[in-house]
C-alpha positions as CSV (number, residue, x, y, z in Angstrom):
1,M,0.0,-0.1,-0.1
2,S,1.4,3.3,-1.1
3,A,2.0,6.0,1.4
4,L,-0.3,9.0,1.3
5,P,1.4,12.1,-0.2
6,S,2.5,14.7,2.3
7,P,0.1,17.9,2.2
8,R,3.2,20.0,1.4
9,R,3.9,17.8,-1.6
10,S,0.3,17.4,-2.7
11,L,-0.5,18.9,-6.1
12,A,-4.1,19.8,-4.7
13,T,-2.6,21.6,-1.9
14,R,-0.3,23.5,-3.9
15,L,-2.8,24.4,-6.6
16,A,-5.1,25.6,-3.7
17,L,-2.5,27.7,-2.2
18,V,-1.6,29.1,-5.6
19,F,-5.3,29.9,-6.4
20,G,-5.8,31.1,-3.0
21,L,-2.9,33.7,-3.1
22,L,-3.9,34.6,-6.6
23,G,-7.4,35.4,-5.3
24,L,-5.9,37.2,-2.3
25,V,-3.7,39.5,-4.6
26,I,-6.8,40.1,-7.0
27,V,-9.1,41.0,-4.1
28,A,-6.7,43.2,-2.2
29,T,-5.7,45.0,-5.4
30,M,-9.2,45.6,-6.3
31,G,-10.0,46.8,-2.9
32,L,-7.1,49.0,-2.5
33,G,-7.8,50.3,-6.1
34,I,-11.5,51.2,-5.3
35,Y,-10.8,52.9,-2.1
36,L,-7.7,55.0,-3.6
37,L,-9.9,56.0,-6.8
38,T,-12.8,56.9,-4.4
39,S,-10.6,59.0,-2.0
40,R,-9.0,60.6,-4.9
41,Y,-12.4,61.3,-6.7
42,L,-13.7,62.9,-3.6
43,E,-10.7,64.9,-3.0
44,R,-10.5,66.3,-6.6
45,R,-14.4,66.9,-6.6
46,A,-14.1,68.9,-3.3
47,E,-11.1,70.9,-4.7
48,S,-12.9,71.6,-7.9
49,D,-16.0,72.8,-6.1
50,L,-14.0,74.9,-3.7
51,A,-12.1,76.6,-6.6
52,G,-15.2,77.4,-8.4
53,L,-16.7,79.1,-5.4
54,A,-13.5,81.1,-4.7
55,D,-13.3,82.3,-8.4
56,F,-17.1,83.5,-8.0
57,Y,-16.5,85.1,-4.7
58,A,-13.3,87.0,-5.8
59,V,-15.1,88.2,-9.0
60,Y,-18.3,89.4,-7.0
61,T,-15.9,91.1,-4.3
62,A,-14.1,93.0,-7.0
63,S,-17.2,94.4,-8.8
64,T,-18.9,95.0,-5.3
65,A,-16.1,96.7,-3.5
66,P,-13.6,98.2,-6.1
67,D,-11.6,100.0,-3.7
68,E,-10.2,99.7,0.2
69,A,-12.6,102.1,1.7
70,R,-15.8,100.4,0.0
71,L,-14.2,96.9,0.9
72,A,-13.7,97.6,4.5
73,A,-17.5,99.0,4.7
74,L,-18.9,96.1,2.7
75,A,-16.9,93.2,3.6
76,P,-19.1,92.1,6.5
77,E,-22.2,92.3,4.2
78,I,-20.5,90.3,1.5
79,V,-19.5,87.4,3.9
80,S,-23.0,87.6,5.7
81,F,-24.5,87.5,2.1
82,F,-22.4,84.2,1.8
83,A,-23.6,82.5,5.0
84,P,-22.3,79.0,5.7
85,Q,-23.8,76.6,3.5
86,A,-23.0,72.9,3.0
87,G,-20.0,73.4,5.3
88,Y,-18.2,76.1,3.2
89,D,-16.7,79.1,5.1
90,V,-15.5,82.6,3.4
91,R,-12.9,85.0,5.0
92,I,-11.7,88.1,3.5
93,F,-8.2,89.4,4.3
94,D,-6.7,92.7,3.5
95,A,-4.1,92.4,0.8
96,G,-1.7,94.8,2.3
97,S,-1.6,93.9,6.0
98,G,-3.0,90.5,5.8
99,A,-5.5,91.4,8.7
100,L,-8.9,89.6,8.8
101,L,-11.6,91.9,7.5
102,A,-14.6,89.7,7.7
103,A,-15.8,85.9,8.1
104,T,-18.9,83.9,7.9
105,R,-18.1,82.7,11.2
106,D,-15.3,82.4,13.6
107,I,-12.7,79.8,12.7
108,G,-9.8,81.8,13.6
109,S,-8.0,85.0,12.5
110,L,-5.0,83.8,11.0
111,P,-4.9,83.0,7.1
112,S,-4.5,79.4,5.9
113,R,-1.5,78.4,4.0
114,A,-3.4,78.8,0.8
115,A,-4.3,82.3,1.7
116,L,-0.6,83.0,2.8
117,D,0.5,81.9,-0.5
118,V,-1.6,84.4,-2.2
119,L,-0.7,87.2,0.3
120,G,2.8,86.5,-0.5
121,Y,3.5,85.1,3.0
122,R,2.4,88.4,4.6
123,R,1.2,87.9,8.1
124,P,-1.0,90.3,10.1
125,S,1.5,91.0,12.8
126,L,5.3,89.9,13.2
127,F,4.4,88.5,16.5
128,L,1.8,86.1,15.5
129,A,2.8,83.0,13.6
130,A,0.8,81.7,10.7
131,S,-2.1,79.5,11.7
132,Q,-2.2,75.7,11.1
133,D,-4.9,74.5,8.8
134,D,-7.6,72.4,10.4
135,P,-6.8,68.8,9.1
136,D,-10.6,68.3,8.5
137,R,-10.8,71.3,6.1
138,I,-9.5,72.1,2.7
139,Y,-8.6,75.6,1.7
140,T,-8.3,77.7,-1.3
141,A,-7.7,81.3,-2.0
142,R,-8.1,83.9,-4.8
143,S,-6.6,87.3,-5.1
144,V,-9.1,90.6,-5.5
145,T,-7.5,93.4,-7.5
146,T,-8.8,96.8,-8.2
147,A,-9.3,98.2,-11.7
148,A,-5.9,99.2,-11.9
149,G,-4.7,95.7,-10.9
150,D,-3.4,96.5,-7.5
151,P,-4.0,93.9,-4.9
152,L,-7.0,94.6,-2.8
153,A,-7.9,91.6,-0.8
154,V,-7.7,87.9,-0.7
155,I,-10.7,85.6,-0.7
156,E,-10.4,82.4,1.3
157,V,-12.8,79.6,1.0
158,S,-12.7,76.5,3.0
159,R,-14.8,73.4,3.5
160,D,-15.3,70.8,6.2
161,V,-14.4,67.5,4.7
162,G,-15.0,65.5,7.8
163,A,-18.0,64.0,6.1
164,N,-15.7,62.6,3.4
165,A,-13.5,61.1,6.0
166,S,-16.4,59.3,7.6
167,F,-17.7,58.2,4.3
168,L,-14.1,56.9,3.5
169,S,-14.0,55.1,6.8
170,A,-17.3,53.4,6.1
171,L,-15.9,52.5,2.7
172,R,-12.8,50.8,4.1
173,L,-15.0,48.6,6.4
174,V,-17.1,47.7,3.4
175,V,-14.2,46.9,1.2
176,A,-12.5,44.8,3.9
177,G,-15.7,42.9,4.6
178,S,-16.4,42.3,1.0
179,G,-12.9,41.5,0.3
180,A,-12.9,38.9,3.1
181,I,-15.9,37.3,1.8
182,A,-14.7,37.3,-1.7
183,L,-11.3,35.9,-0.5
184,L,-13.1,33.0,1.5
185,A,-15.2,32.3,-1.7
186,A,-12.0,32.3,-3.8
187,L,-10.3,29.9,-1.3
188,V,-13.2,27.6,-1.2
189,G,-13.5,27.7,-5.0
190,S,-9.7,27.2,-5.5
191,L,-9.8,24.2,-3.1
192,F,-12.7,22.6,-5.1
193,L,-10.9,23.7,-8.4
194,A,-7.6,22.1,-7.2
195,R,-9.2,18.9,-6.2
196,Y,-11.1,18.6,-9.5
197,I,-7.8,19.0,-11.3
198,A,-5.8,16.6,-9.0
199,R,-8.6,13.9,-8.9
200,P,-7.7,12.5,-12.3
201,L,-4.0,12.7,-11.6
202,R,-4.5,10.8,-8.5
203,Q,-6.6,8.2,-10.4
204,M,-3.6,8.0,-12.7
205,E,-1.0,7.6,-10.0
206,S,-3.0,4.7,-8.6
207,A,-3.6,2.9,-11.9
208,T,0.0,3.3,-13.2
209,G,1.1,1.9,-9.7
210,A,-1.3,-1.0,-10.3
211,I,-0.2,-1.4,-13.8
212,A,3.5,-1.4,-12.9
213,G,2.5,-4.2,-10.2
214,G,1.2,-6.2,-12.9
215,D,-2.5,-5.5,-12.8
216,F,-2.8,-4.9,-16.7
217,E,-6.7,-4.9,-16.4
218,R,-6.6,-1.6,-14.5
219,R,-8.2,1.4,-16.5
220,I,-8.6,4.9,-16.0
221,P,-11.9,6.5,-16.3
222,V,-11.9,9.2,-19.2
223,T,-14.0,12.2,-18.1
224,S,-12.8,15.1,-20.4
225,E,-11.3,15.7,-23.7
226,D,-8.5,17.9,-22.6
227,E,-4.7,17.0,-22.1
228,I,-5.6,15.0,-18.9
229,G,-8.2,13.0,-20.7
230,R,-5.9,12.3,-23.6
231,L,-3.3,11.1,-21.1
232,A,-5.8,8.8,-19.4
233,R,-6.4,7.4,-22.9
234,S,-2.8,6.9,-23.6
235,I,-2.4,5.1,-20.3
236,N,-5.2,2.8,-21.0
237,R,-4.0,2.1,-24.5
238,M,-0.7,1.3,-22.8
239,A,-2.3,-1.0,-20.3
240,R,-4.1,-3.0,-23.0
241,D,-0.8,-3.4,-25.1
242,L,1.0,-4.5,-21.9
243,A,-1.7,-7.0,-21.2
244,R,-1.6,-8.4,-24.7
245,L,2.3,-8.6,-24.5
246,E,2.1,-10.2,-21.0
247,A,-0.6,-12.9,-22.2
248,A,1.8,-13.6,-25.2
249,R,4.7,-14.0,-23.1
250,R,3.0,-16.3,-20.7
251,E,1.6,-18.5,-23.4
252,F,5.0,-18.7,-25.0
253,I,6.7,-19.8,-21.6
254,A,3.9,-22.3,-20.9
255,K,4.3,-23.9,-24.5
256,I,8.2,-23.9,-24.4
257,S,8.3,-25.3,-21.0
258,H,5.7,-28.0,-21.6
259,D,7.6,-28.8,-24.9
260,L,11.0,-29.0,-23.1
261,R,9.9,-31.5,-20.4
262,T,9.8,-34.4,-22.8
263,P,13.2,-34.3,-24.3
264,L,14.7,-33.4,-20.9
265,T,13.2,-36.4,-19.3
266,A,14.4,-38.6,-22.1
267,I,17.9,-37.1,-21.5
268,K,17.6,-37.8,-17.9
269,G,16.8,-41.3,-18.7
270,F,19.6,-41.9,-20.9
271,V,22.0,-40.4,-18.5
272,V,20.9,-42.7,-15.7
273,N,21.3,-45.8,-18.0
274,L,24.7,-44.7,-19.0
275,Q,25.7,-44.4,-15.4
276,D,24.8,-48.0,-14.7
277,T,26.9,-49.4,-17.8
278,A,29.7,-46.7,-18.3
279,P,33.3,-47.3,-17.2
280,A,34.5,-45.4,-14.0
281,E,36.6,-42.9,-15.8
282,V,33.4,-41.2,-17.3
283,Q,31.3,-41.5,-14.2
284,S,32.0,-38.1,-13.0
285,T,31.1,-36.5,-16.4
286,L,28.0,-38.6,-16.3
287,A,27.3,-37.3,-12.7
288,T,27.8,-33.7,-13.8
289,M,25.3,-34.3,-16.8
290,D,22.8,-35.7,-14.4
291,Q,23.0,-32.9,-12.1
292,Q,22.7,-30.3,-14.7
293,T,19.7,-32.2,-16.3
294,D,18.2,-32.0,-13.0
295,R,18.7,-28.4,-12.8
296,L,17.2,-27.9,-16.3
297,I,14.2,-30.0,-15.2
298,R,13.7,-28.0,-12.1
299,L,13.8,-24.7,-14.0
300,V,11.3,-25.8,-16.6
301,N,9.0,-27.1,-13.9
302,D,9.3,-23.7,-12.1
303,L,8.5,-21.9,-15.5
304,L,5.6,-24.0,-16.1
305,T,4.3,-23.9,-12.5
306,L,4.6,-20.1,-12.5
307,S,3.0,-19.8,-15.9
308,R,0.0,-21.8,-14.5
309,L,-0.2,-19.7,-11.4
310,Q,-0.3,-16.4,-13.4
311,R,-2.9,-17.7,-15.8
312,G,-5.0,-19.1,-12.9
313,E,-4.6,-22.6,-14.4
314,L,-3.0,-24.3,-11.4
315,Q,-5.8,-25.9,-9.3
316,L,-4.9,-26.3,-5.6
317,Q,-5.8,-29.5,-3.9
318,A,-7.1,-27.9,-0.6
319,E,-7.6,-30.2,2.4
320,P,-6.9,-30.0,6.1
321,V,-3.1,-29.8,6.3
322,D,-0.7,-30.2,9.3
323,L,1.6,-27.3,8.8
324,V,4.1,-28.8,11.2
325,S,4.6,-32.0,9.2
326,V,4.9,-29.8,5.9
327,V,7.7,-27.9,7.3
328,R,9.3,-30.8,8.9
329,S,9.3,-32.5,5.4
330,A,10.6,-29.6,3.5
331,A,13.4,-29.1,6.1
332,T,14.6,-32.8,5.5
333,L,14.6,-32.2,1.6
334,A,16.8,-28.9,2.3
335,S,19.1,-30.6,4.9
336,S,21.3,-32.3,2.4
337,K,22.1,-29.0,0.8
338,A,22.4,-27.4,4.3
339,H,25.0,-30.1,5.3
340,R,26.9,-29.8,2.0
341,L,27.3,-26.0,2.5
342,G,28.3,-26.4,6.2
343,V,25.1,-24.6,7.5
344,N,23.2,-25.4,10.6
345,L,19.5,-25.8,9.9
346,S,17.4,-25.5,13.1
347,M,13.6,-25.7,13.6
348,D,11.4,-24.3,16.4
349,L,8.0,-26.1,15.8
350,P,4.9,-25.6,18.2
351,G,3.6,-28.5,20.2
352,E,0.2,-28.0,18.6
353,L,-1.3,-25.9,15.8
354,P,-4.5,-25.7,14.1
355,L,-4.9,-27.4,10.7
356,A,-5.1,-25.1,7.7
357,S,-7.1,-25.8,4.4
358,A,-4.3,-25.8,1.9
359,D,-2.3,-27.8,-0.8
360,A,0.2,-29.6,1.1
361,D,2.5,-30.3,-2.0
362,R,2.4,-26.5,-3.0
363,L,3.1,-25.4,0.6
364,Q,6.2,-27.8,0.8
365,Q,7.4,-26.2,-2.5
366,V,7.2,-22.9,-0.8
367,V,8.9,-23.9,2.4
368,V,11.7,-25.7,0.2
369,N,12.3,-22.4,-1.9
370,L,12.5,-20.3,1.3
371,L,15.0,-22.7,3.0
372,D,17.0,-23.2,-0.2
373,N,17.1,-19.4,-0.6
374,A,18.3,-19.0,3.1
375,V,20.8,-21.7,2.9
376,R,22.3,-20.5,-0.3
377,F,23.0,-17.1,1.2
378,T,24.3,-18.1,4.5
379,P,27.9,-18.4,4.9
380,P,29.6,-21.8,6.0
381,G,29.4,-22.2,9.6
382,G,26.1,-20.0,9.8
383,A,22.7,-21.0,11.0
384,V,19.3,-21.0,9.4
385,Q,16.6,-20.8,11.8
386,V,12.9,-21.9,11.0
387,R,10.0,-20.7,13.2
388,L,6.4,-21.7,13.1
389,F,3.8,-20.3,15.3
390,A,0.1,-19.3,15.6
391,E,-0.7,-15.5,15.5
392,G,-4.2,-14.8,16.0
393,H,-6.1,-16.5,13.1
394,S,-3.0,-17.1,11.1
395,A,0.0,-19.5,11.1
396,V,3.3,-17.6,10.5
397,L,6.4,-19.1,9.1
398,R,9.7,-17.3,9.7
399,V,13.0,-18.2,7.9
400,L,15.9,-16.4,9.6
401,D,19.4,-16.6,7.8
402,E,23.0,-15.2,8.5
403,G,23.6,-13.9,5.2
404,P,24.8,-10.6,4.0
405,G,21.3,-9.1,4.0
406,L,19.7,-6.9,1.4
407,T,19.0,-3.2,0.6
408,D,15.4,-1.7,0.4
409,E,15.6,-1.8,-3.3
410,E,16.6,-5.6,-3.3
411,A,13.9,-6.6,-1.0
412,A,11.2,-4.8,-3.0
413,R,12.4,-6.5,-6.2
414,A,12.9,-9.9,-4.7
415,F,9.5,-11.2,-5.8
416,E,9.6,-10.0,-9.3
417,P,9.7,-12.7,-11.9
418,Y,13.3,-13.3,-13.4
419,H,15.0,-10.9,-11.0
420,R,18.4,-12.4,-10.5
421,G,20.0,-11.5,-7.2
422,P,23.9,-11.2,-6.6
423,E,24.1,-15.1,-6.3
424,G,22.4,-15.7,-9.8
425,G,19.8,-18.1,-10.4
426,A,16.7,-18.0,-12.6
427,G,14.8,-15.6,-10.2
428,L,11.7,-17.7,-10.0
429,G,11.8,-19.3,-6.4
430,L,10.4,-16.3,-4.5
431,T,8.0,-15.3,-7.3
432,I,6.6,-18.8,-7.0
433,V,6.3,-18.5,-3.2
434,R,4.3,-15.3,-3.6
435,E,2.0,-16.8,-6.1
436,I,1.3,-19.9,-4.2
437,V,1.0,-18.2,-0.9
438,A,-1.4,-15.6,-2.4
439,A,-3.6,-18.4,-4.0
440,H,-3.9,-19.6,-0.5
441,G,-5.2,-16.3,0.7
442,G,-2.0,-15.5,2.6
443,Q,0.9,-13.0,2.4
444,S,4.6,-13.4,2.1
445,W,7.7,-11.2,2.8
446,L,11.4,-10.7,2.5
447,V,13.1,-8.0,4.7
448,A,16.5,-7.2,6.1
449,R,17.2,-8.0,9.7
450,P,18.5,-5.2,12.0
451,E,21.1,-7.6,13.5
452,G,22.2,-8.8,9.8
453,G,20.9,-11.4,7.5
454,A,17.4,-11.4,6.1
455,E,14.1,-12.9,7.0
456,A,11.6,-14.5,4.7
457,G,8.3,-16.0,5.5
458,F,4.4,-16.2,5.0
459,S,1.3,-16.1,6.8
460,L,-1.7,-18.2,6.1
461,P,-5.2,-18.1,7.5
462,I,-6.3,-21.0,9.9
463,S,-9.8,-21.5,10.7
464,K,-10.1,-25.2,11.6
465,P,-10.5,-25.7,15.1
466,E,-8.8,-29.3,15.1
467,L,-5.4,-29.5,16.8
468,V,-2.5,-31.9,16.1
469,T,0.3,-32.9,18.4
470,P,3.1,-34.0,16.3
471,A,6.0,-35.6,17.8
472,K,9.0,-33.4,18.6
473,A,11.6,-35.1,16.5
474,G,14.2,-33.7,14.2
475,V,14.3,-30.4,15.9
476,H,17.9,-29.8,14.8
477,T,19.0,-31.0,11.3
478,K,22.6,-30.6,10.3
C-alpha cells in the first residue's frame, strides 16, 4: 500500500495555495484600487467645487467693492451674504496687512496656507505665527484686485471634509468585509478546483502503480477531452498493449516449458542408463550431466508452475493440512544441501497448531524454496532458523538466515519474476512463493534483519478448530 502524499507535496494543496494567493492578490488589489480611486475622486471633486466658489467670490467682491474704503465697509455684508452653506466658510483678508476683514463665522483670525501663498506670506503681525490649517478642512484662496490691477484683498474659501473622511472610513469597512467574503469564496472555490484538477491525476497515479505491479486490467475513467483526458486514454492504451504482451509471453513460456519437459526427461533417462553401464573414468562426467539435467528440469518445472499460477490454471488441492509436518518434510529435503554447504538448519516448531485448509505439496514447495534461498546466502558455519507459530487467526512461518542481508531496493524486487540476485539463479523461486501463498489467501515477505541477514516468511489463515500434536523429532538437522 502506497503512503499518502505529504500535504506540502500534494498537487491539490499546492494548486489551492496558488489559487488562494492569486485570489488574495486580486481581491486586495481591487479593494485598494476602489478605495484609492474613490478617495482621489472625492478629493478632486471637493477641490474643484471649492476653486469654483473661490473664483466666483473673488469676482463678486471685486465688482462690489472696487477700493479699500468700500471693501472695509462692505466686507461684513459680503461674507454675511455668503452665509455658511454645506460646510463652506468664507474669509476676507486685507491684501496689504493680511488682517482679517470679515468671516462667515469664527474659525480663527489667521490666514490658511493657501491664503498665505496668495498674500505672499504676509502676516497680520510679526508677533503672530501663521495658523495651522484644520486637518478636517480644505482651503483655497483667490486674489481680489482693483481696476488698476493693484492687490485689494484675498478671498479664502474653505470646506469641512469630515463627512468625506467618515464616508471613506465606512468604505474601508465595506471593502474589507466584501474582500474577506470574496477571499473566502476564492479559497473555497480554489480548493474545489484544485481537487477537481488533481482527482484524475491521483487516479492516474493509482492506476499506473497498479499497472507497474502487474495489474494490466486496470483502467482509468476518461471524463474530459482535454490534455488530462488524452493522457488517460494513452495510459489505458498502454495497459491494453502490456496485457496483450504479457498474455503472449506467458503463453510462450507455458508452451516452451511443456515442450522442453519431454526431451529433458528422455535425456535424464539416458544419463541414468549410461551411469549403470559406463566405465569409471566417465562416471564423473555423467554425474555432472545428471546434475545439470536435474537443474534444467527444475527450471522448466518452475517456469511451467509460474505460468500456470499467473494464468490461474493451477488448481490447488485444498484439504486440512498439518503445517508442522509440511515444514518438517521441507526441512528434510533441504537438509542435504545445508549439510553440504556447512550450514546449521534448526527448527522451532509448536507442540500443537490448528490445521489449515491448503495444498500440502504446494506449501512444501514454498517452504523448500525459502529454505533453499536462505541456505544459499548463509556462509559456511552460519545458521538458518525456521520458526512456525500461530498468531491470531493465522499461521506464521519465519525463515531467518545469517547472510549479507539486502537493501530496500533488493527486498522490493525480490519477488519480481526473473529478477536475478547477486548469487544468480533464474529468479523464479520467490515469485513462485508469492503466487502460491497468495493463492492460499496469505501474505509473503522478505526483509532485512537489523542484526544482519534476512527474514523470509509467510502467513496463512487458519480457521479449522482441530489441533494436532506432532512428535517433537528432528528439531535440529545438520
